[in-house]
N, CA, C and O of each residue as an XYZ file, in Angstrom:
680
protein
N     140.429     92.859    111.993
C     141.091     92.622    110.728
C     140.737     93.728    109.760
O     139.577     94.120    109.636
N     141.723     94.211    109.096
C     141.501     95.229    108.096
C     142.392     94.945    106.905
O     143.617     94.956    107.017
N     141.781     94.694    105.780
C     142.538     94.514    104.544
C     142.732     95.902    103.950
O     141.758     96.584    103.631
N     143.973     96.319    103.801
C     144.247     97.670    103.309
C     144.071     97.738    101.794
O     143.810     96.738    101.126
N     144.225     98.957    101.281
C     144.085     99.149     99.835
C     145.122     98.346     99.067
O     144.878     97.948     97.928
N     146.264     98.106     99.670
C     147.312     97.339     98.986
C     146.789     95.968     98.556
O     146.964     95.575     97.402
N     146.157     95.247     99.461
C     145.613     93.932     99.136
C     144.426     94.012     98.191
O     144.322     93.235     97.242
N     143.538     94.949     98.455
C     142.354     95.118     97.595
C     142.753     95.483     96.172
O     142.256     94.897     95.210
N     143.653     96.454     96.041
C     144.085     96.894     94.720
C     144.822     95.795     93.974
O     144.671     95.657     92.760
N     145.613     95.017     94.687
C     146.344     93.926     94.029
C     145.372     92.911     93.439
O     145.549     92.468     92.304
N     144.352     92.542     94.199
C     143.355     91.581     93.707
C     142.583     92.192     92.541
O     142.371     91.531     91.525
N     142.169     93.431     92.680
C     141.426     94.108     91.614
C     142.256     94.202     90.338
O     141.757     93.927     89.247
N     143.510     94.586     90.475
C     144.379     94.735     89.305
C     144.618     93.396     88.611
O     144.628     93.336     87.382
N     144.810     92.323     89.378
C     145.030     91.015     88.739
C     143.752     90.493     88.103
O     143.807     89.828     87.069
N     142.615     90.779     88.697
C     141.351     90.381     88.065
C     141.164     91.158     86.757
O     140.738     90.583     85.755
N     141.473     92.434     86.758
C     141.413     93.230     85.533
C     142.363     92.654     84.487
O     141.997     92.514     83.320
N     143.578     92.323     84.905
C     144.553     91.721     83.991
C     144.018     90.411     83.414
O     144.180     90.143     82.224
N     143.389     89.609     84.247
C     142.815     88.336     83.782
C     141.724     88.579     82.741
O     141.659     87.876     81.733
N     140.878     89.562     82.982
C     139.802     89.877     82.034
C     140.389     90.357     80.706
O     139.980     89.901     79.638
N     141.341     91.272     80.783
C     141.935     91.831     79.568
C     142.720     90.791     78.793
O     142.710     90.798     77.563
N     143.397     89.901     79.492
C     144.150     88.838     78.836
C     143.215     87.956     78.023
O     143.580     87.484     76.946
N     142.016     87.733     78.534
C     141.037     86.925     77.821
C     140.422     87.633     76.629
O     139.853     86.986     75.750
N     140.530     88.967     76.587
C     139.890     89.741     75.525
C     140.853     90.241     74.455
O     140.417     90.685     73.392
N     142.134     90.177     74.717
C     143.087     90.720     73.751
C     144.347     89.866     73.698
O     144.665     89.122     74.626
N     145.041     89.999     72.598
C     146.361     89.381     72.485
C     147.378     90.396     72.976
O     147.133     91.601     72.923
N     148.480     89.932     73.436
C     149.529     90.844     73.865
C     149.424     91.201     75.330
O     148.507     90.787     76.040
N     150.392     91.980     75.753
C     150.498     92.374     77.157
C     149.508     93.485     77.485
O     149.062     94.223     76.606
N     149.180     93.586     78.746
C     148.261     94.613     79.239
C     149.089     95.654     79.984
O     149.879     95.313     80.865
N     148.908     96.913     79.631
C     149.698     97.974     80.251
C     149.116     98.380     81.605
O     147.908     98.309     81.832
N     150.002     98.803     82.484
C     149.551     99.274     83.788
C     148.734    100.552     83.660
O     147.839    100.799     84.468
N     149.034    101.365     82.652
C     148.258    102.595     82.481
C     146.805    102.281     82.142
O     145.903    102.994     82.582
N     146.567    101.230     81.370
C     145.194    100.835     81.054
C     144.473    100.320     82.301
O     143.311    100.652     82.536
N     145.163     99.513     83.091
C     144.568     99.021     84.340
C     144.285    100.202     85.257
O     143.223    100.271     85.875
N     145.230    101.128     85.347
C     145.067    102.296     86.208
C     143.829    103.103     85.827
O     143.078    103.543     86.698
N     143.617    103.296     84.523
C     142.443    104.051     84.057
C     141.150    103.333     84.419
O     140.230    103.935     84.972
N     141.087    102.050     84.105
C     139.848    101.307     84.348
C     139.516    101.187     85.833
O     138.347    101.232     86.217
N     140.539    101.034     86.662
C     140.297    100.759     88.078
C     140.503    101.974     88.979
O     140.357    101.872     90.197
N     140.839    103.111     88.397
C     141.071    104.342     89.166
C     142.098    104.128     90.276
O     141.879    104.483     91.434
N     143.222    103.534     89.883
C     144.327    103.291     90.804
C     145.541    104.028     90.245
O     145.793    103.997     89.041
N     146.272    104.675     91.104
C     147.480    105.387     90.695
C     148.447    104.434     89.997
O     148.686    103.322     90.466
N     148.997    104.881     88.879
C     149.929    104.032     88.138
C     151.193    103.767     88.960
O     151.752    102.673     88.890
N     151.646    104.745     89.729
C     152.852    104.526     90.545
C     152.582    103.483     91.632
O     153.469    102.703     91.978
N     151.364    103.467     92.170
C     150.995    102.458     93.160
C     150.937    101.079     92.497
O     151.396    100.091     93.070
N     150.374    101.019     91.292
C     150.333     99.751     90.555
C     151.742     99.244     90.249
O     151.994     98.041     90.322
N     152.643    100.131     89.914
C     154.021     99.718     89.645
C     154.638     99.043     90.865
O     155.327     98.031     90.739
N     154.391     99.603     92.040
C     154.901     98.995     93.281
C     154.283     97.611     93.503
O     154.985     96.655     93.833
N     152.975     97.515     93.319
C     152.282     96.235     93.519
C     152.766     95.195     92.518
O     153.047     94.056     92.891
N     152.864     95.579     91.251
C     153.248     94.620     90.219
C     154.694     94.177     90.362
O     155.045     93.072     89.949
N     155.530     95.014     90.936
C     156.900     94.601     91.224
C     156.886     93.429     92.203
O     157.611     92.450     92.023
N     156.063     93.535     93.230
C     155.947     92.449     94.217
C     155.280     91.212     93.609
O     155.703     90.085     93.866
N     154.251     91.423     92.814
C     153.546     90.306     92.174
C     154.469     89.558     91.212
O     154.399     88.334     91.101
N     155.338     90.305     90.517
C     156.292     89.688     89.597
C     157.334     88.876     90.367
O     157.690     87.770     89.959
N     157.815     89.422     91.473
C     158.803     88.710     92.294
C     158.236     87.408     92.857
O     158.972     86.442     93.058
N     156.934     87.385     93.111
C     156.287     86.178     93.634
C     155.830     85.232     92.529
O     155.223     84.200     92.813
N     156.112     85.570     91.278
C     155.806     84.683     90.169
C     154.350     84.649     89.745
O     153.902     83.672     89.145
N     153.601     85.706     90.049
C     152.189     85.744     89.655
C     151.987     86.425     88.313
O     151.020     86.135     87.609
N     152.894     87.332     87.951
C     152.821     88.010     86.658
C     154.202     88.018     86.018
O     155.222     87.868     86.691
N     154.207     88.196     84.710
C     155.447     88.396     83.978
C     155.330     89.719     83.240
O     154.232     90.155     82.894
N     156.465     90.349     83.003
C     156.439     91.637     82.321
C     157.184     91.564     81.002
O     158.100     90.763     80.819
N     156.762     92.422     80.095
C     157.397     92.545     78.784
C     157.724     94.022     78.604
O     156.865     94.883     78.791
N     158.956     94.307     78.244
C     159.383     95.686     78.047
C     159.140     96.126     76.612
O     158.940     95.308     75.714
N     159.163     97.425     76.422
C     159.062     97.972     75.076
C     157.729     98.624     74.796
O     156.861     98.714     75.664
N     157.584     99.080     73.549
C     156.383     99.809     73.141
C     155.115     98.975     73.315
O     154.071     99.500     73.702
N     155.206     97.701     73.034
C     154.039     96.820     73.178
C     154.103     96.065     74.505
O     153.490     95.009     74.661
N     154.843     96.615     75.447
C     155.060     95.947     76.725
C     153.870     96.028     77.659
O     152.863     96.681     77.385
N     154.028     95.348     78.751
C     152.980     95.302     79.753
C     153.118     94.027     80.559
O     154.223     93.525     80.761
N     151.998     93.510     81.014
C     152.008     92.344     81.888
C     151.095     91.234     81.390
O     150.100     91.462     80.702
N     151.482     90.019     81.772
C     150.693     88.802     81.569
C     150.624     88.088     82.909
O     151.475     88.288     83.776
N     149.617     87.267     83.068
C     149.587     86.376     84.222
C     150.635     85.291     83.998
O     150.799     84.801     82.880
N     151.333     84.922     85.047
C     152.406     83.932     84.920
C     151.893     82.509     85.080
O     152.615     81.551     84.804
N     150.656     82.367     85.524
C     150.075     81.046     85.767
C     148.652     81.027     85.212
O     148.071     82.080     84.949
N     148.094     79.836     85.037
C     146.681     79.757     84.639
C     145.774     80.368     85.720
O     146.105     80.353     86.905
N     144.650     80.891     85.293
C     143.699     81.538     86.216
C     143.325     80.643     87.396
O     143.190     81.116     88.524
N     143.163     79.369     87.131
C     142.752     78.435     88.180
C     143.857     78.154     89.197
O     143.604     77.553     90.241
N     145.088     78.589     88.891
C     146.221     78.354     89.797
C     146.589     79.580     90.632
O     147.528     79.530     91.426
N     145.854     80.678     90.456
C     146.132     81.889     91.232
C     144.970     82.137     92.177
O     143.881     82.523     91.752
N     145.212     81.913     93.468
C     144.152     82.145     94.454
C     144.310     83.531     95.069
O     145.396     84.111     95.047
N     143.230     84.047     95.609
C     143.197     85.395     96.168
C     144.190     85.545     97.315
O     144.832     86.589     97.432
N     144.329     84.543     98.150
C     145.253     84.640     99.277
C     146.696     84.779     98.791
O     147.487     85.485     99.416
N     147.047     84.125     97.699
C     148.393     84.257     97.137
C     148.661     85.680     96.680
O     149.769     86.191     96.841
N     147.651     86.319     96.113
C     147.788     87.702     95.661
C     147.983     88.620     96.862
O     148.870     89.473     96.865
N     147.157     88.438     97.869
C     147.236     89.265     99.072
C     148.583     89.080     99.770
O     149.201     90.055    100.197
N     149.028     87.859     99.883
C     150.322     87.573    100.521
C     151.486     88.144     99.717
O     152.481     88.590    100.288
N     151.360     88.130     98.393
C     152.439     88.605     97.527
C     152.739     90.084     97.753
O     153.872     90.523     97.556
N     151.746     90.844     98.159
C     151.955     92.277     98.393
C     152.124     92.568     99.888
O     151.892     93.685    100.350
N     152.533     91.539    100.625
C     152.831     91.667    102.054
C     151.632     92.106    102.887
O     151.766     92.891    103.825
N     150.492     91.601    102.539
C     149.253     91.914    103.243
C     148.861     90.710    104.082
O     149.284     89.587    103.805
N     148.060     90.941    105.098
C     147.626     89.878    105.987
C     146.120     89.936    106.173
O     145.508     90.989    105.997
N     145.525     88.810    106.527
C     144.100     88.773    106.872
C     143.948     88.379    108.340
O     142.938     87.798    108.737
N     144.938     88.695    109.116
C     144.982     88.350    110.529
C     144.036     89.247    111.323
O     144.190     90.469    111.314
N     143.068     88.659    112.002
C     142.107     89.407    112.809
C     142.574     89.577    114.251
O     141.880     90.189    115.063
N     143.726     89.047    114.562
C     144.230     89.106    115.941
C     145.126     90.327    116.125
O     145.987     90.607    115.291
N     144.921     91.040    117.210
C     145.772     92.185    117.502
C     147.201     91.754    117.802
O     148.148     92.501    117.555
N     147.349     90.563    118.328
C     148.676     90.074    118.731
C     149.408     89.365    117.597
O     150.535     88.903    117.775
N     148.768     89.279    116.428
C     149.335     88.585    115.270
C     149.680     87.135    115.586
O     150.644     86.587    115.051
N     148.885     86.517    116.459
C     149.043     85.104    116.780
C     150.025     84.788    117.881
O     150.205     83.622    118.232
N     150.663     85.798    118.433
C     151.676     85.558    119.464
C     151.065     85.191    120.821
O     151.719     84.555    121.647
N     149.808     85.593    121.048
C     149.164     85.285    122.329
C     149.520     86.258    123.437
O     149.342     85.954    124.617
N     150.025     87.435    123.060
C     150.368     88.450    124.056
C     149.467     89.678    123.936
O     149.905     90.814    124.117
N     148.194     89.418    123.625
C     147.244     90.475    123.300
C     146.791     91.311    124.495
O     146.304     92.424    124.293
N     146.924     90.840    125.693
C     146.433     91.574    126.859
C     147.564     91.734    127.877
O     147.740     90.913    128.778
N     148.303     92.789    127.707
C     149.401     93.056    128.628
C     150.445     91.952    128.664
O     150.991     91.650    129.725
N     150.726     91.350    127.523
C     151.735     90.306    127.452
C     151.195     88.893    127.627
O     151.947     87.925    127.510
N     149.912     88.767    127.904
C     149.291     87.446    128.025
C     148.123     87.337    127.063
O     147.695     88.330    126.474
N     147.622     86.148    126.911
C     146.532     85.899    125.977
C     145.224     86.518    126.480
O     144.899     86.434    127.664
N     144.484     87.138    125.558
C     143.199     87.739    125.916
C     142.098     86.690    125.892
O     142.289     85.579    125.399
N     140.967     87.052    126.422
C     139.830     86.148    126.547
C     139.299     85.689    125.192
O     138.816     84.563    125.074
N     139.379     86.529    124.182
C     138.802     86.197    122.866
C     139.859     85.795    121.834
O     139.577     85.759    120.637
N     141.046     85.500    122.287
C     142.139     85.130    121.380
C     141.742     83.987    120.437
O     141.974     84.072    119.232
N     141.154     82.934    120.973
C     140.796     81.781    120.136
C     139.741     82.129    119.090
O     139.763     81.600    117.978
N     138.823     83.017    119.448
C     137.801     83.469    118.498
C     138.461     84.150    117.301
O     138.171     83.805    116.155
N     139.352     85.121    117.559
C     139.986     85.869    116.479
C     140.956     84.999    115.693
O     141.143     85.194    114.492
N     141.559     84.059    116.359
C     142.450     83.116    115.678
C     141.652     82.252    114.691
O     142.064     82.057    113.547
N     140.501     81.739    115.153
C     139.648     80.916    114.290
C     139.118     81.733    113.108
O     139.064     81.235    111.984
N     138.728     82.984    113.363
C     138.240     83.853    112.283
C     139.337     84.072    111.242
O     139.082     83.984    110.041
N     140.531     84.351    111.690
C     141.659     84.553    110.770
C     141.870     83.315    109.909
O     142.081     83.419    108.701
N     141.813     82.153    110.532
C     141.999     80.900    109.790
C     140.891     80.682    108.766
O     141.159     80.228    107.654
N     139.640     81.004    109.132
C     138.520     80.852    108.193
C     138.675     81.786    106.994
O     138.464     81.383    105.850
N     139.041     83.018    107.265
C     139.214     83.985    106.178
C     140.327     83.531    105.241
O     140.169     83.555    104.021
N     141.442     83.122    105.813
C     142.568     82.677    104.996
C     142.191     81.459    104.149
O     142.524     81.406    102.965
N     141.513     80.499    104.731
C     141.095     79.309    103.977
C     140.117     79.673    102.863
O     140.214     79.149    101.753
N     139.183     80.566    103.156
C     138.219     81.010    102.139
C     138.954     81.633    100.956
O     138.680     81.298     99.803
N     139.887     82.541    101.244
C     140.611     83.232    100.178
C     141.561     82.305     99.425
O     141.846     82.537     98.250
N     142.049     81.269    100.081
C     142.879     80.270     99.393
C     142.051     79.435     98.426
O     142.588     78.866     97.475
N     140.753     79.362     98.664
C     139.877     78.537     97.838
C     139.115     79.321     96.777
O     138.218     78.779     96.132
N     139.461     80.588     96.592
C     138.861     81.402     95.533
C     139.971     81.755     94.545
O     140.955     82.395     94.916
N     139.814     81.344     93.306
C     140.820     81.618     92.280
C     140.352     82.735     91.349
O     139.185     83.124     91.366
N     141.271     83.239     90.547
C     140.888     84.237     89.550
C     139.854     83.665     88.581
O     138.955     84.379     88.136
N     139.980     82.391     88.256
C     138.998     81.757     87.360
C     137.603     81.812     87.982
O     136.622     82.077     87.287
N     137.515     81.564     89.276
C     136.222     81.611     89.958
C     135.697     83.045     90.041
O     134.496     83.276     89.902
N     136.585     83.996     90.265
C     136.158     85.392     90.311
C     135.567     85.820     88.974
O     134.580     86.555     88.934
N     136.165     85.363     87.887
C     135.644     85.710     86.558
C     134.221     85.205     86.353
O     133.450     85.795     85.596
N     133.878     84.123     87.023
C     132.546     83.542     86.883
C     131.514     84.153     87.832
O     130.335     83.807     87.764
N     131.945     85.055     88.716
C     130.995     85.650     89.664
C     130.010     86.545     88.937
O     130.303     87.114     87.885
N     128.857     86.645     89.522
C     127.690     87.292     88.927
C     127.952     88.645     88.253
O     127.591     88.820     87.090
N     128.555     89.580     88.935
C     128.652     90.946     88.421
C     129.966     91.291     87.731
O     130.096     92.382     87.175
N     130.919     90.408     87.753
C     132.254     90.740     87.256
C     132.239     91.161     85.791
O     132.824     92.188     85.447
N     131.593     90.405     84.931
C     131.607     90.739     83.501
C     130.867     92.048     83.209
O     131.338     92.846     82.398
N     129.732     92.281     83.845
C     128.990     93.514     83.577
C     129.746     94.737     84.101
O     129.742     95.786     83.457
N     130.387     94.611     85.252
C     131.186     95.725     85.776
C     132.373     95.980     84.850
O     132.708     97.132     84.576
N     133.006     94.925     84.372
C     134.133     95.067     83.464
C     133.708     95.772     82.174
O     134.429     96.640     81.681
N     132.564     95.414     81.632
C     132.070     96.058     80.410
C     131.808     97.541     80.652
O     132.132     98.372     79.804
N     131.227     97.878     81.799
C     130.984     99.286     82.135
C     132.305    100.041     82.241
O     132.427    101.156     81.734
N     133.290     99.437     82.897
C     134.589    100.093     83.044
C     135.262    100.299     81.696
O     135.873    101.342     81.461
N     135.156     99.320     80.815
C     135.732     99.441     79.467
C     135.074    100.604     78.724
O     135.750    101.417     78.094
N     133.762    100.666     78.808
C     133.010    101.716     78.130
C     133.383    103.087     78.675
O     133.624    104.020     77.909
N     133.431    103.209     79.992
C     133.771    104.489     80.612
C     135.199    104.898     80.270
O     135.464    106.080     80.053
N     136.105    103.960     80.221
C     137.492    104.241     79.868
C     137.581    104.711     78.421
O     138.327    105.640     78.111
N     136.819    104.068     77.535
C     136.805    104.461     76.121
C     136.193    105.850     75.952
O     136.689    106.659     75.168
N     135.121    106.123     76.683
C     134.477    107.445     76.613
C     135.435    108.516     77.116
O     135.555    109.580     76.508
N     136.110    108.243     78.214
C     137.060    109.193     78.790
C     138.187    109.490     77.811
O     138.582    110.643     77.639
N     138.702    108.449     77.172
C     139.781    108.616     76.201
C     139.296    109.427     75.004
O     140.005    110.317     74.533
N     138.092    109.127     74.504
C     137.525    109.839     73.367
C     137.283    111.297     73.718
O     137.555    112.185     72.911
N     136.774    111.549     74.918
C     136.501    112.923     75.347
C     137.788    113.739     75.401
O     137.774    114.924     75.068
N     138.880    113.141     75.806
C     140.157    113.862     75.863
C     140.702    114.134     74.462
O     141.464    115.080     74.268
N     140.313    113.305     73.481
C     140.782    113.480     72.112
C     140.001    114.565     71.361
O     140.493    115.111     70.374
N     138.811    114.870     71.818
C     137.967    115.861     71.153
C     138.306    117.236     71.710
O     138.239    117.457     72.919
N     138.666    118.151     70.834
C     139.003    119.488     71.309
C     137.806    120.418     71.205
O     137.460    121.085     72.180
N     137.174    120.475     70.053
C     136.032    121.360     69.858
C     135.038    120.696     68.927
O     135.412    120.079     67.930
N     133.781    120.829     69.263
C     132.728    120.344     68.381
C     131.897    121.563     67.987
O     131.406    122.294     68.847
N     131.747    121.771     66.707
C     130.958    122.896     66.223
C     129.659    122.329     65.651
O     129.667    121.499     64.742
N     128.550    122.801     66.209
C     127.236    122.369     65.736
C     126.688    123.371     64.761
O     126.915    124.572     64.906
N     125.952    122.886     63.746
C     125.273    123.840     62.848
C     124.322    124.696     63.673
O     123.863    124.262     64.730
N     124.027    125.875     63.219
C     123.209    126.830     63.961
C     121.860    126.229     64.340
O     121.367    126.488     65.438
N     121.251    125.436     63.463
C     119.944    124.857     63.749
C     120.002    123.874     64.907
O     119.028    123.744     65.649
N     121.142    123.166     65.080
C     121.295    122.221     66.188
C     121.718    122.923     67.468
O     121.389    122.475     68.566
N     122.442    124.015     67.329
C     122.933    124.736     68.496
C     121.812    125.504     69.184
O     121.839    125.685     70.401
N     120.821    125.960     68.408
C     119.708    126.732     68.953
C     118.394    126.083     68.552
O     117.695    126.598     67.680
N     118.044    124.949     69.180
C     116.791    124.315     68.793
C     115.591    125.170     69.141
O     115.600    125.888     70.141
N     114.555    125.093     68.314
C     113.358    125.914     68.516
C     112.467    125.363     69.584
O     111.419    125.941     69.872
């Protein structure tokens, strides 16, 4: 089983959206999510198109536009996010068909089938609300906010001129 960046980024972006929604009024822009999470904005646009079609987010157009979660945090589970972007947590090479070994079932088919089911059930039972309560989420979010603000400020500063005494300390 391999969860690709599509599924990981979708979960990360929606968790970021959930955090920002709790901290500000109004919609959250994809460019802000892209900066904080180091995800390409064009990739986020593709993901959010799928998330919107599945009813997980809503969009607002215009200067103050962006995205909102379409449901309460407790109603959005991780598996729904992963499924919305056409991702799978299937650990079976045969994708459940039972033709894993030359057209017939392999010796470990039931093992991988059970693992896939456990992973899917686990992810169905973790919501965005629960993710927000996880140990490191808030501290990582604060660090990302700070780094994003520093990056933005650094781009706004063109030249800093120090007095001679500060430029050449003794």
